[in-house]
TORDRENDREN-554669 format. One line per 4 residues: number of its first residue (from 0); for each residue x, y, z of N, C-alpha, C, O. Coordinates in nm, 3 decimals, m for minus. Last residue first. Example, Ala and Ser with C-alpha at 12.3 -4.5 7.8 and 13.67 -1.06 7.14 Angstrom:
2
1	1.285 m0.225 0.708 1.367 m0.106 0.714 1.290 0.003 0.787 1.341 0.114 0.804 | 1.319 m0.569 0.780 1.230 m0.450 0.780 1.320 m0.330 0.780 1.424 m0.332 0.846
END
This chain:
263
262	15.421 1.154 3.654 15.470 1.067 3.679 15.376 0.991 3.666 15.391 0.870 3.687 | 15.288 1.422 3.540 15.403 1.361 3.449 15.447 1.200 3.503 15.499 1.124 3.422 | 15.161 1.533 3.777 15.087 1.456 3.649 15.159 1.407 3.573 15.101 1.320 3.507 | 15.382 1.604 3.943 15.289 1.504 3.994 15.208 1.457 3.847 15.204 1.337 3.820
258	15.420 1.843 3.846 15.557 1.701 3.817 15.457 1.605 3.863 15.460 1.502 3.796 | 15.237 2.013 3.846 15.264 1.920 3.716 15.347 1.823 3.701 15.364 1.744 3.609 | 15.263 2.027 4.132 15.163 1.970 4.104 15.137 1.917 3.931 15.061 1.829 3.890 | 15.466 2.218 4.158 15.406 2.041 4.184 15.383 1.983 4.156 15.438 1.875 4.135
254	15.434 2.456 3.986 15.534 2.344 3.956 15.532 2.181 4.048 15.579 2.072 4.014 | 15.235 2.550 4.194 15.197 2.463 4.045 15.296 2.390 3.975 15.272 2.286 3.914 | 15.381 2.596 4.415 15.302 2.471 4.371 15.257 2.415 4.283 15.233 2.295 4.264 | 15.528 2.793 4.283 15.627 2.657 4.392 15.464 2.563 4.356 15.457 2.473 4.272
250	15.445 2.996 4.222 15.467 2.927 4.149 15.503 2.801 4.186 15.504 2.707 4.106 | 15.289 3.118 4.485 15.220 2.997 4.370 15.297 2.949 4.256 15.242 2.867 4.182 | 15.509 3.142 4.597 15.501 2.992 4.666 15.384 2.977 4.597 15.333 2.865 4.606 | 15.570 3.382 4.478 15.701 3.275 4.465 15.607 3.130 4.531 15.649 3.018 4.503
246	15.351 3.519 4.514 15.392 3.500 4.413 15.483 3.391 4.384 15.476 3.319 4.284 | 15.402 3.582 4.846 15.319 3.528 4.811 15.288 3.456 4.634 15.215 3.358 4.623 | 15.673 3.699 4.819 15.653 3.567 4.849 15.511 3.543 4.841 15.506 3.422 4.816 | 15.588 3.946 4.726 15.700 3.906 4.645 15.672 3.749 4.668 15.651 3.674 4.573
242	15.423 4.093 4.883 15.300 4.056 4.782 15.491 3.917 4.693 15.471 3.823 4.616 | 15.552 4.073 5.111 15.389 4.001 5.132 15.347 3.964 4.939 15.284 3.873 4.885 | 15.716 4.336 5.012 15.719 4.205 5.041 15.686 4.100 5.072 15.770 4.010 5.070 | 15.533 4.524 5.016 15.585 4.426 4.873 15.642 4.344 4.874 15.650 4.264 4.781
238	15.402 4.550 5.295 15.316 4.491 5.185 15.422 4.453 5.057 15.395 4.349 4.997 | 15.669 4.682 5.394 15.622 4.522 5.393 15.539 4.472 5.284 15.571 4.387 5.201 | 15.687 4.920 5.232 15.785 4.791 5.191 15.731 4.627 5.228 15.734 4.521 5.166 | 15.426 5.030 5.335 15.434 5.028 5.181 15.523 4.876 5.185 15.478 4.764 5.160
234	15.468 5.033 5.615 15.372 4.938 5.599 15.405 4.889 5.426 15.410 4.773 5.385 | 15.660 5.243 5.634 15.678 5.076 5.656 15.586 4.978 5.635 15.611 4.857 5.636 | 15.594 5.435 5.500 15.652 5.381 5.458 15.688 5.208 5.468 15.717 5.114 5.394 | 15.380 5.479 5.732 15.328 5.467 5.574 15.450 5.392 5.481 15.419 5.305 5.400
230	15.504 5.540 5.963 15.392 5.454 5.963 15.412 5.400 5.790 15.456 5.291 5.753 | 15.645 5.729 5.855 15.739 5.672 5.872 15.637 5.497 5.917 15.681 5.382 5.907 | 15.423 5.953 5.828 15.573 5.904 5.726 15.577 5.809 5.745 15.514 5.742 5.663 | 15.370 6.017 6.075 15.254 5.903 5.989 15.350 5.872 5.852 15.338 5.768 5.786
226	15.521 6.097 6.274 15.515 5.976 6.257 15.423 5.911 6.173 15.392 5.792 6.178 | 15.556 6.290 6.095 15.667 6.251 6.149 15.591 6.073 6.111 15.592 5.989 6.021 | 15.331 6.433 6.187 15.311 6.432 6.021 15.436 6.324 6.049 15.388 6.222 5.999 | 15.327 6.442 6.471 15.262 6.388 6.395 15.293 6.361 6.257 15.274 6.245 6.218
222	15.574 6.600 6.503 15.546 6.448 6.588 15.459 6.360 6.506 15.486 6.245 6.472 | 15.399 6.833 6.378 15.565 6.812 6.361 15.569 6.592 6.401 15.566 6.495 6.325 | 15.230 6.859 6.627 15.174 6.873 6.476 15.293 6.764 6.430 15.284 6.642 6.443 | 15.384 6.955 6.857 15.289 6.852 6.866 15.260 6.776 6.680 15.275 6.659 6.642
218	15.513 7.151 6.809 15.588 7.044 6.814 15.498 6.943 6.795 15.526 6.847 6.724 | 15.261 7.344 6.781 15.421 7.286 6.674 15.501 7.156 6.691 15.540 7.078 6.604 | 15.208 7.354 7.049 15.117 7.269 6.934 15.175 7.296 6.795 15.110 7.256 6.698 | 15.410 7.451 7.158 15.330 7.332 7.161 15.317 7.245 7.074 15.362 7.137 7.034
214	15.377 7.692 7.044 15.549 7.657 6.991 15.515 7.512 7.038 15.577 7.427 6.975 | 15.170 7.826 7.141 15.231 7.801 6.973 15.306 7.688 6.967 15.292 7.599 6.884 | 15.288 7.877 7.391 15.106 7.719 7.340 15.118 7.705 7.217 15.090 7.598 7.162 | 15.420 8.021 7.429 15.455 7.945 7.433 15.343 7.805 7.413 15.343 7.682 7.423
210	15.269 8.251 7.276 15.393 8.168 7.223 15.423 8.046 7.260 15.451 7.959 7.178 | 15.068 8.436 7.328 15.052 8.295 7.354 15.145 8.204 7.266 15.108 8.106 7.201 | 15.040 8.705 7.619 15.139 8.624 7.539 15.142 8.455 7.449 15.210 8.364 7.497 | 14.846 9.028 7.633 14.893 8.882 7.623 14.977 8.757 7.559 14.962 8.730 7.440
206	14.894 9.333 7.583 14.864 9.175 7.500 14.903 9.127 7.574 15.013 9.165 7.614 | 14.785 9.589 7.805 14.863 9.547 7.820 14.892 9.392 7.731 14.918 9.306 7.815 | 14.598 9.749 7.912 14.648 9.742 7.774 14.763 9.646 7.753 14.825 9.658 7.647 | 14.632 9.708 8.212 14.480 9.619 8.159 14.532 9.656 7.997 14.494 9.560 7.930
202	14.910 9.624 8.380 14.841 9.751 8.276 14.712 9.647 8.202 14.722 9.534 8.153 | 14.909 9.338 8.628 14.979 9.378 8.468 14.902 9.496 8.416 14.787 9.456 8.403 | 14.849 9.248 8.847 14.945 9.312 8.867 14.952 9.426 8.679 14.989 9.539 8.647 | 14.472 9.159 8.937 14.624 9.157 8.881 14.702 9.299 8.836 14.656 9.408 8.804
198	14.367 9.106 9.248 14.379 9.194 9.119 14.508 9.172 9.073 14.615 9.165 9.133 | 14.306 8.760 9.326 14.395 8.878 9.357 14.368 8.964 9.228 14.350 8.910 9.118 | 14.006 8.625 9.395 14.097 8.657 9.336 14.209 8.749 9.340 14.160 8.856 9.374 | 13.703 8.646 9.456 13.802 8.603 9.531 13.932 8.602 9.505 13.997 8.573 9.606
194	13.497 8.981 9.466 13.595 8.887 9.379 13.722 8.796 9.470 13.811 8.851 9.534 | 13.200 9.124 9.397 13.316 9.057 9.484 13.368 8.959 9.415 13.320 8.879 9.335 | 13.027 9.399 9.347 13.109 9.236 9.286 13.191 9.224 9.337 13.278 9.311 9.337 | 12.743 9.527 9.510 12.862 9.527 9.455 12.911 9.384 9.385 12.842 9.282 9.375
190	12.419 9.546 9.353 12.465 9.556 9.422 12.629 9.570 9.380 12.663 9.607 9.268 | 12.196 9.838 9.145 12.326 9.692 9.136 12.376 9.699 9.304 12.377 9.802 9.372 | 12.075 10.082 9.148 12.050 9.967 9.066 12.130 9.837 9.107 12.081 9.729 9.073 | 12.287 10.230 9.254 12.172 10.248 9.349 12.054 10.127 9.272 11.957 10.090 9.338
186	12.546 10.067 9.250 12.478 10.174 9.254 12.362 10.124 9.316 12.338 10.029 9.390 | 12.894 9.914 9.344 12.786 9.933 9.328 12.668 10.048 9.282 12.728 10.155 9.282 | 13.186 9.842 9.134 13.096 9.948 9.259 12.991 9.909 9.249 12.964 9.859 9.141 | 13.354 9.522 9.139 13.273 9.644 9.053 13.158 9.704 9.158 13.077 9.646 9.231
182	13.580 9.370 9.294 13.556 9.385 9.136 13.477 9.499 9.062 13.514 9.558 8.960 | 13.667 9.433 9.596 13.543 9.460 9.523 13.581 9.460 9.385 13.621 9.570 9.348 | 13.747 9.080 9.723 13.807 9.217 9.685 13.666 9.278 9.586 13.587 9.208 9.524 | 13.690 8.902 10.028 13.726 8.961 9.930 13.685 9.066 9.920 13.626 9.141 9.998
178	13.599 8.862 10.304 13.731 8.795 10.274 13.784 8.818 10.130 13.893 8.773 10.096 | 13.388 8.922 10.372 13.399 8.821 10.335 13.561 8.749 10.303 13.608 8.636 10.287 | 13.422 9.186 10.458 13.369 9.064 10.538 13.419 8.943 10.505 13.480 8.868 10.581 | 13.481 9.295 10.221 13.603 9.281 10.298 13.567 9.209 10.407 13.660 9.159 10.471
174	13.264 9.329 10.091 13.353 9.241 10.001 13.476 9.230 10.155 13.549 9.131 10.161 | 12.933 9.413 10.147 13.071 9.399 10.239 13.136 9.301 10.169 13.088 9.188 10.170 | 12.696 9.442 9.936 12.755 9.344 10.033 12.872 9.444 10.040 12.897 9.534 9.960 | 12.424 9.677 10.010 12.564 9.651 9.941 12.631 9.566 10.018 12.641 9.582 10.139
170	12.166 9.720 10.150 12.300 9.798 10.176 12.380 9.663 10.074 12.360 9.547 10.110 | 11.820 9.738 10.016 11.928 9.671 10.061 12.020 9.682 10.051 12.048 9.664 9.933 | 11.531 9.948 10.048 11.646 9.955 9.978 11.722 9.836 10.037 11.676 9.824 10.151 | 11.230 9.692 10.073 11.277 9.848 10.059 11.422 9.837 10.031 11.458 9.727 9.988
166	10.952 9.550 9.913 11.073 9.574 9.953 11.174 9.721 9.969 11.182 9.819 9.895 | 10.680 9.651 9.864 10.700 9.614 10.018 10.888 9.606 9.992 10.950 9.672 10.075 | 10.645 9.715 9.566 10.529 9.762 9.633 10.609 9.736 9.813 10.579 9.829 9.889 | 10.884 9.629 9.331 10.780 9.579 9.441 10.730 9.696 9.494 10.791 9.796 9.456
162	11.153 9.565 9.117 11.017 9.631 9.118 10.909 9.635 9.236 10.806 9.659 9.173 | 11.476 9.545 9.180 11.345 9.479 9.147 11.231 9.584 9.189 11.234 9.666 9.281 | 11.726 9.636 9.305 11.734 9.592 9.163 11.589 9.521 9.126 11.593 9.437 9.037 | 11.830 9.880 9.484 11.686 9.802 9.473 11.751 9.746 9.333 11.823 9.819 9.264
158	12.093 9.969 9.745 12.028 9.880 9.598 11.943 9.897 9.606 11.906 9.937 9.716 | 12.318 10.137 9.960 12.181 10.072 9.939 12.162 10.059 9.802 12.217 10.144 9.732 | 12.501 10.349 9.974 12.499 10.268 10.032 12.429 10.136 10.014 12.483 10.032 10.052 | 12.360 10.648 9.947 12.445 10.620 9.878 12.459 10.494 10.009 12.433 10.526 10.125
154	11.964 10.560 9.899 12.142 10.608 9.977 12.207 10.540 9.876 12.182 10.457 9.789 | 11.720 10.527 9.687 11.804 10.427 9.739 11.931 10.510 9.808 12.019 10.515 9.722 | 11.390 10.718 9.728 11.553 10.659 9.665 11.674 10.649 9.786 11.707 10.705 9.890 | 11.122 10.548 9.812 11.235 10.650 9.838 11.341 10.642 9.824 11.409 10.566 9.894
150	10.764 10.574 9.802 10.859 10.507 9.750 10.997 10.648 9.762 10.990 10.769 9.739 | 10.477 10.497 9.972 10.577 10.546 9.931 10.706 10.499 9.913 10.760 10.411 9.979 | 10.154 10.284 9.847 10.340 10.255 9.886 10.379 10.376 9.858 10.348 10.416 9.745 | 9.864 10.369 10.001 9.925 10.329 9.932 10.093 10.319 9.964 10.147 10.340 10.073
146	9.696 10.207 10.327 9.826 10.343 10.256 9.852 10.276 10.138 9.865 10.154 10.137 | 9.605 10.020 10.458 9.494 10.089 10.383 9.583 10.200 10.292 9.534 10.265 10.200 | 9.885 9.987 10.650 9.774 9.972 10.606 9.688 10.031 10.503 9.747 10.130 10.460 | 10.204 10.122 10.519 10.120 10.149 10.645 9.927 10.067 10.580 9.872 10.105 10.477
142	10.525 9.941 10.560 10.420 9.990 10.508 10.277 9.976 10.560 10.228 9.879 10.618 | 10.755 10.134 10.813 10.659 10.032 10.823 10.548 10.068 10.685 10.492 10.177 10.679 | 10.904 10.172 10.508 10.872 10.134 10.630 10.835 10.199 10.764 10.885 10.303 10.809 | 10.886 10.231 10.175 10.864 10.319 10.326 10.805 10.256 10.398 10.682 10.250 10.395
138	11.064 10.106 9.915 10.947 10.082 9.941 10.929 10.146 10.141 10.976 10.068 10.224 | 11.259 10.276 9.670 11.247 10.109 9.766 11.109 10.193 9.852 11.074 10.311 9.843 | 11.457 10.223 9.350 11.393 10.309 9.492 11.292 10.175 9.570 11.266 10.056 9.548 | 11.600 10.125 9.187 11.665 10.236 9.265 11.575 10.338 9.378 11.592 10.441 9.444
134	11.330 10.002 9.020 11.468 10.008 9.044 11.518 10.127 9.095 11.478 10.234 9.047 | 11.038 10.171 9.123 11.111 10.129 9.028 11.286 10.032 9.137 11.321 10.017 9.254 | 10.761 10.028 9.364 10.858 10.146 9.326 10.975 10.088 9.235 11.014 9.974 9.258 | 10.394 9.991 9.294 10.584 9.925 9.291 10.640 10.045 9.267 10.606 10.137 9.193
130	10.122 10.126 9.427 10.205 10.107 9.324 10.311 10.043 9.379 10.326 10.036 9.501 | 9.830 9.893 9.556 9.986 9.973 9.545 10.010 9.943 9.464 9.988 9.840 9.400 | 9.559 9.840 9.360 9.675 9.786 9.374 9.780 9.867 9.439 9.837 9.930 9.350 | 9.257 9.952 9.515 9.355 9.961 9.471 9.492 9.907 9.465 9.556 9.923 9.569
126	8.948 9.920 9.634 9.042 9.900 9.675 9.116 9.884 9.549 9.064 9.813 9.464 | 8.659 10.221 9.607 8.709 10.033 9.569 8.867 10.046 9.669 8.898 10.137 9.745 | 8.592 10.450 9.533 8.561 10.373 9.674 8.568 10.235 9.680 8.500 10.153 9.742 | 8.699 10.538 9.303 8.591 10.427 9.324 8.546 10.415 9.408 8.435 10.362 9.400
122	8.868 10.771 9.480 8.813 10.778 9.337 8.729 10.679 9.300 8.640 10.738 9.237 | 8.930 10.686 9.719 8.785 10.752 9.707 8.771 10.793 9.564 8.667 10.848 9.528 | 9.069 10.358 9.756 9.094 10.484 9.708 8.957 10.520 9.707 8.868 10.435 9.698 | 9.290 10.188 9.989 9.117 10.239 9.969 9.157 10.343 9.908 9.243 10.420 9.950
118	9.492 9.921 9.865 9.494 10.040 9.958 9.318 10.098 9.959 9.233 10.019 9.918 | 9.706 9.637 9.873 9.591 9.728 9.836 9.587 9.838 9.910 9.662 9.859 10.006 | 9.874 9.451 10.005 9.910 9.525 9.915 9.823 9.607 9.847 9.871 9.657 9.746 | 9.676 9.334 10.207 9.766 9.398 10.259 9.805 9.383 10.099 9.756 9.279 10.056
114	9.261 9.497 10.189 9.414 9.369 10.219 9.557 9.447 10.198 9.570 9.568 10.180 | 9.158 9.756 10.301 9.198 9.649 10.205 9.295 9.562 10.207 9.413 9.583 10.232 | 8.891 9.645 10.563 9.010 9.756 10.547 9.048 9.630 10.397 9.013 9.514 10.375 | 8.598 9.711 10.753 8.659 9.639 10.636 8.778 9.718 10.612 8.779 9.839 10.633
110	8.436 9.628 11.075 8.536 9.716 10.968 8.608 9.648 10.900 8.674 9.552 10.938 | 8.130 9.553 11.208 8.242 9.523 11.170 8.306 9.620 11.071 8.237 9.685 10.993 | 8.029 9.801 11.548 7.996 9.763 11.402 8.132 9.678 11.347 8.239 9.702 11.404 | 7.905 9.690 11.871 8.016 9.780 11.723 7.991 9.712 11.612 7.945 9.601 11.588
106	7.732 9.518 11.975 7.741 9.669 12.000 7.841 9.721 11.935 7.853 9.840 11.964 | 7.720 9.258 11.920 7.597 9.359 11.859 7.601 9.518 11.861 7.536 9.605 11.804 | 8.058 9.312 11.689 7.941 9.258 11.746 7.792 9.316 11.751 7.737 9.384 11.664 | 8.368 9.306 11.445 8.231 9.342 11.534 8.101 9.267 11.582 8.050 9.175 11.518
102	8.605 9.224 11.408 8.473 9.129 11.326 8.352 9.194 11.362 8.243 9.153 11.322 | 8.813 9.482 11.214 8.721 9.392 11.377 8.613 9.332 11.307 8.552 9.359 11.204 | 8.914 9.372 10.942 8.994 9.413 11.085 8.921 9.403 11.218 8.956 9.333 11.312 | 8.793 9.167 10.726 8.790 9.229 10.831 8.866 9.242 10.931 8.892 9.150 11.008
98	8.860 9.278 10.367 8.902 9.194 10.479 8.871 9.245 10.570 8.890 9.367 10.570 | 8.887 9.266 10.032 8.860 9.333 10.162 8.854 9.215 10.188 8.848 9.108 10.127 | 8.911 9.238 9.733 9.070 9.272 9.831 9.055 9.347 9.948 9.126 9.439 9.988 | 8.725 9.126 9.619 8.732 9.315 9.620 8.832 9.323 9.698 8.849 9.436 9.744
94	8.668 8.916 9.761 8.747 8.938 9.568 8.714 9.033 9.545 8.663 9.049 9.434 | 8.658 8.929 9.981 8.750 8.889 9.998 8.719 8.895 9.796 8.814 8.851 9.731 | 8.349 9.157 10.143 8.410 9.076 10.024 8.545 9.071 9.946 8.573 9.159 9.865 | 8.306 9.237 10.404 8.418 9.214 10.320 8.473 9.127 10.258 8.570 9.053 10.272
90	7.973 9.355 10.514 8.046 9.253 10.418 8.155 9.272 10.356 8.142 9.324 10.245 | 7.899 9.556 10.796 7.916 9.521 10.642 7.960 9.381 10.640 7.980 9.308 10.737 | 7.550 9.420 10.966 7.691 9.458 10.923 7.766 9.452 10.796 7.734 9.379 10.703 | 7.271 9.552 11.009 7.313 9.496 10.942 7.444 9.583 10.937 7.468 9.702 10.921
86	7.091 9.768 11.260 7.173 9.771 11.145 7.238 9.640 11.097 7.284 9.600 11.204 | 6.789 9.658 11.391 6.950 9.655 11.433 6.990 9.626 11.291 6.960 9.530 11.219 | 6.457 9.844 11.441 6.529 9.705 11.367 6.694 9.726 11.400 6.717 9.839 11.444 | 6.370 10.049 11.550 6.272 9.942 11.527 6.354 9.811 11.462 6.306 9.699 11.443
82	6.527 10.251 11.781 6.538 10.195 11.683 6.458 10.053 11.658 6.477 9.957 11.732 | 6.551 10.468 11.999 6.476 10.401 11.965 6.424 10.325 11.813 6.316 10.339 11.754 | 6.884 10.393 12.158 6.806 10.419 12.044 6.659 10.391 12.052 6.630 10.288 12.113 | 7.256 10.441 12.263 7.099 10.426 12.325 6.974 10.461 12.206 6.981 10.577 12.165
78	7.436 10.276 11.998 7.382 10.416 12.108 7.250 10.342 12.136 7.179 10.254 12.087 | 7.493 10.091 11.810 7.545 10.107 11.868 7.574 10.174 11.993 7.669 10.161 12.071 | 7.366 9.766 11.701 7.319 9.912 11.752 7.412 9.939 11.835 7.441 9.861 11.926 | 7.384 9.466 11.462 7.410 9.581 11.570 7.354 9.703 11.595 7.286 9.751 11.504
74	7.381 9.123 11.313 7.312 9.302 11.322 7.415 9.364 11.455 7.499 9.302 11.521 | 7.415 8.881 11.323 7.478 8.954 11.198 7.433 9.122 11.225 7.460 9.217 11.152 | 7.221 8.808 11.477 7.388 8.793 11.521 7.495 8.850 11.389 7.618 8.854 11.380 | 7.025 9.058 11.634 7.085 8.901 11.556 7.203 8.897 11.526 7.285 8.985 11.551
70	6.986 9.232 11.914 7.014 9.245 11.814 7.035 9.121 11.742 7.085 9.047 11.826 | 6.758 9.213 12.187 6.865 9.207 12.122 6.916 9.238 11.980 6.822 9.298 11.930 | 6.472 9.400 12.273 6.469 9.327 12.245 6.602 9.312 12.156 6.599 9.377 12.051 | 6.243 9.599 12.478 6.420 9.594 12.408 6.378 9.426 12.399 6.304 9.355 12.466
66	5.999 9.813 12.566 6.015 9.688 12.562 6.115 9.682 12.467 6.097 9.750 12.366 | 5.930 10.094 12.799 5.942 10.052 12.620 5.997 9.880 12.696 6.020 9.843 12.811 | 5.646 10.019 13.046 5.825 10.056 13.004 5.796 10.041 12.865 5.694 9.998 12.812 | 5.360 10.141 13.100 5.434 10.019 13.074 5.539 10.023 13.018 5.521 10.035 12.897
62	5.083 10.316 13.101 5.117 10.220 13.208 5.247 10.127 13.236 5.262 10.058 13.337 | 5.116 10.438 12.925 5.083 10.521 12.972 5.133 10.453 13.135 5.187 10.503 13.234 | 5.420 10.293 12.766 5.204 10.325 12.721 5.226 10.420 12.840 5.335 10.476 12.857 | 5.704 10.273 12.501 5.584 10.282 12.637 5.479 10.334 12.643 5.432 10.409 12.558
58	5.722 10.100 12.224 5.697 10.210 12.288 5.700 10.165 12.432 5.697 10.049 12.472 | 5.844 9.750 12.127 5.699 9.811 12.173 5.785 9.944 12.249 5.886 9.922 12.316 | 6.171 9.723 12.031 6.040 9.667 11.968 5.884 9.721 12.043 5.800 9.722 11.953 | 6.418 9.826 12.004 6.296 9.866 12.033 6.172 9.798 11.975 6.098 9.833 11.883
54	6.712 9.660 12.017 6.630 9.776 11.938 6.522 9.788 12.009 6.546 9.741 12.120 | 7.076 9.636 12.165 6.854 9.612 12.139 6.877 9.732 12.082 6.955 9.826 12.077 | 7.297 9.733 12.134 7.302 9.598 12.193 7.155 9.570 12.129 7.137 9.481 12.046 | 7.271 9.995 12.360 7.312 9.921 12.292 7.286 9.801 12.297 7.257 9.741 12.400
50	6.912 10.025 12.497 7.091 10.000 12.553 7.095 9.960 12.382 7.007 9.921 12.305 | 6.640 10.201 12.452 6.692 10.093 12.470 6.867 10.108 12.428 6.922 10.186 12.349 | 6.505 10.447 12.666 6.574 10.430 12.522 6.645 10.268 12.556 6.689 10.232 12.665 | 6.245 10.477 12.902 6.396 10.426 12.874 6.386 10.417 12.694 6.290 10.390 12.622
46	6.049 10.768 12.879 6.074 10.659 12.897 6.183 10.613 12.866 6.251 10.688 12.795 | 5.820 11.060 13.035 5.966 11.040 12.995 5.984 10.872 12.977 5.927 10.817 13.071 | 5.504 11.119 12.895 5.602 11.062 12.991 5.749 11.104 12.924 5.780 11.154 12.816 | 5.323 11.223 12.703 5.380 11.270 12.788 5.412 11.251 12.904 5.381 11.319 13.002
42	5.401 10.987 12.488 5.254 11.013 12.541 5.288 11.105 12.671 5.274 11.034 12.771 | 5.721 11.022 12.534 5.593 10.965 12.492 5.491 10.996 12.594 5.489 11.018 12.715 | 6.097 11.116 12.509 5.881 11.109 12.585 5.818 11.105 12.470 5.836 11.152 12.358 | 6.356 10.894 12.622 6.258 10.954 12.534 6.138 11.022 12.581 6.081 10.987 12.685
38	6.684 10.819 12.719 6.531 10.879 12.713 6.470 10.985 12.653 6.498 11.103 12.633 | 6.953 10.893 12.752 6.911 10.730 12.736 6.754 10.746 12.820 6.719 10.706 12.931 | 7.013 11.160 12.642 7.064 11.057 12.564 6.944 10.880 12.624 6.887 10.796 12.554 | 6.818 11.370 12.827 6.924 11.232 12.868 6.898 11.196 12.752 6.779 11.187 12.722
34	6.608 11.513 12.908 6.674 11.592 12.802 6.856 11.442 12.809 6.976 11.466 12.791 | 6.347 11.490 13.054 6.365 11.399 12.877 6.491 11.475 12.825 6.491 11.503 12.705 | 6.336 11.513 13.361 6.351 11.565 13.259 6.396 11.469 13.216 6.460 11.380 13.272 | 6.046 11.365 13.590 6.200 11.357 13.573 6.225 11.424 13.391 6.146 11.389 13.303
30	5.818 11.431 13.827 5.849 11.440 13.664 6.002 11.445 13.595 6.049 11.551 13.553 | 5.896 11.470 14.138 5.812 11.316 14.059 5.914 11.300 13.900 6.007 11.229 13.864 | 5.950 11.705 14.144 6.072 11.609 14.140 6.044 11.517 14.151 6.132 11.435 14.176 | 5.771 11.896 14.012 5.877 11.890 13.950 5.998 11.794 13.988 6.103 11.783 13.925
26	5.587 11.826 14.233 5.556 11.807 14.033 5.635 11.806 14.042 5.663 11.699 14.096 | 5.703 11.896 14.455 5.660 11.810 14.429 5.649 11.721 14.309 5.681 11.604 14.286 | 5.644 12.239 14.352 5.792 12.141 14.396 5.791 12.008 14.413 5.904 11.968 14.384 | 5.371 12.209 14.345 5.483 12.290 14.199 5.628 12.175 14.280 5.675 12.066 14.249
22	5.299 12.202 14.598 5.288 12.125 14.513 5.337 12.108 14.400 5.350 11.996 14.351 | 5.439 12.421 14.728 5.529 12.291 14.737 5.416 12.200 14.661 5.459 12.085 14.666 | 5.295 12.666 14.583 5.455 12.638 14.574 5.469 12.478 14.655 5.552 12.418 14.588 | 5.040 12.657 14.701 5.041 12.608 14.591 5.185 12.602 14.560 5.204 12.503 14.489
18	5.091 12.732 15.012 5.025 12.532 14.978 5.079 12.477 14.802 5.123 12.369 14.762 | 5.159 12.932 15.006 5.252 12.816 15.027 5.218 12.722 15.005 5.287 12.623 14.979 | 4.919 13.043 14.887 5.030 13.026 14.802 5.113 12.956 14.855 5.174 12.889 14.771 | 4.723 13.030 15.091 4.706 12.919 14.956 4.806 12.898 14.842 4.810 12.814 14.752
14	4.873 13.134 15.326 4.875 13.009 15.310 4.869 12.939 15.178 4.940 12.847 15.137 | 4.856 13.399 15.158 4.955 13.384 15.197 4.962 13.183 15.241 5.047 13.112 15.188 | 4.554 13.404 15.226 4.612 13.445 15.077 4.754 13.414 15.075 4.788 13.397 14.958 | 4.496 13.380 15.477 4.439 13.287 15.360 4.536 13.264 15.266 4.588 13.160 15.228
10	4.662 13.648 15.560 4.688 13.509 15.636 4.627 13.423 15.497 4.710 13.400 15.408 | 4.526 13.908 15.513 4.614 13.833 15.395 4.687 13.701 15.439 4.767 13.648 15.361 | 4.353 13.950 15.686 4.257 13.954 15.570 4.385 13.850 15.518 4.361 13.734 15.487 | 4.526 13.994 15.896 4.442 13.884 15.890 4.302 13.850 15.795 4.204 13.777 15.808
6	4.641 14.195 15.810 4.713 14.089 15.834 4.592 13.999 15.826 4.579 13.932 15.724 | 4.438 14.413 15.895 4.505 14.383 15.703 4.519 14.251 15.697 4.453 14.179 15.622 | 4.426 14.380 16.137 4.284 14.316 16.076 4.333 14.292 15.970 4.310 14.184 15.915 | 4.633 14.508 16.209 4.629 14.372 16.237 4.478 14.324 16.150 4.460 14.207 16.116
2	4.631 14.770 16.118 4.739 14.676 16.116 4.675 14.532 16.108 4.672 14.460 16.008 | 4.418 14.871 16.269 4.355 14.847 16.103 4.500 14.755 16.104 4.470 14.637 16.086 | 4.497 14.853 16.549 4.443 14.774 16.489 4.390 14.779 16.361 4.310 14.690 16.333
END
């Protein structure tokens, strides 16, 4: 009898505890947690953040949700956010050797990089011109964007005769394929020199003989001198004969004139 009476007295308390637990369960199910990156807590409630590409024009209230508006044409936001304004895209200034590698949009930022022939330097936070490889060295390929030139010495059979930030070592010319012979061996700074003529069998130090040419020149000069002498003698004799004939003609003309006067 005593046990029944105790159970009767405890029954209302058990019923009240069950009702409290049920209410607590309903409350936990209705009110969501604000642990997600897409939500924020405001005025004692959990509200939605703005999606990428939009900014928060106004926060939520007790009776309304957040109001989000899209970013402008040169703006972006790339995360779920509570920002009051969008971020501006970077300006890729061509005057500073910058070029846009990704144009960007409302949900992604614009990415700039140094134009070809330049690389980014942390020392000045600017683009610097790539170093040039000296003759005997070639640029390592592929040339990486935004990276300085990596120079490598030319291996045997290759050469580089210019200073360049992009050219790699070039192979020597193959004289055999061209049907020619190698006149000069190549180096790391110069190409092979090919020759189409056959190599001479004479020893390199043997003096060359110019006797035939000298003989021909001597004969030509001798003939010219003899011709000059003959020409001078001929015209000298002919000149004397002409002078004698002229005087004879003058004397004869004068004699005829005198005879005519006497008659």
